[in-house]
C-alpha positions, 0 to 999 in steps of 0.5 A: 455523466459519471466520474471515472478514477484511476487506480493502481492494482496490485495482488496480495495472495491471488486477490486484486486490490487497488489504490487511488493513483493520486495517492501513489508516488512511485513503485519501487523493486524490493530493496533491503528494509531495515527492521525497527525493533518494538514495532508491530509485526506488520511493519517491515522496517524502513527503507532510505528513500532519497535521504528520507526514512520511509516506513514500510508496511507488509500489507499481507500481515496488516490484513492478517493474511498468510505470510509468503516469501518475497519473490522478484515480483515483490514491490514497495508502493510509495503512497501519500496518505493523510495522518491528522490531516498531514501528508505522510509517505509510506511504503506498502509491500506487496506481492505484485503490481499489476496495471493502472485501471480506469473504473467508472464510479458507477461500477463501484459498489459499497464494501460488503458487511461480511466475508471479506478478509480485511477490515471493512473500514480499510475498503472504500468499495468494490470496483466491478472489472471484467468478470470480477471485482477489484477491492479499492482500499482507503489508504488514509484508513489503512495506516493508523497514526499511532503506528506511524508515529511509533515507527517514525520515531524509530526510523529516525533513530535506527534508519540505514543510511543508504539504499539500493531502491530504484524507481519503477516508472508507473504508466497511467493511460 
């Protein structure tokens, strides 16, 4: 009997990506993000999430995709990633969140060596779904320790004291 995993799917530039639902803490509507000086271009800034400064990365920029204007569908996915074996809370800015899907392990193929717009080490696998594929990301590899350490240190010094972030419930099942 094969194992089935649950994944939160989202879009970037018309492509469908997924993160293991076990790493997703919540989905937020787009809110004001405080820009932090001297951070990488893909670092949008930080938000204040219940009194805690959380770095927000623009996945389009991180994956070197064309930049697009924010829309009413733009969301921040709050994920927990392991950095140096320590859990870290990170926001990932995406074009839109779709749904939680179940993908059997037998329907997940290895990441292709060529032809992907993003670095191969960011991809955990390609999940077959309906007539297409979902790019399953490895959240622990997308966010590097050095980048987030620099962003975290800047966030502590520069974070805004409040935010209007409102959680959006993620339905599983």
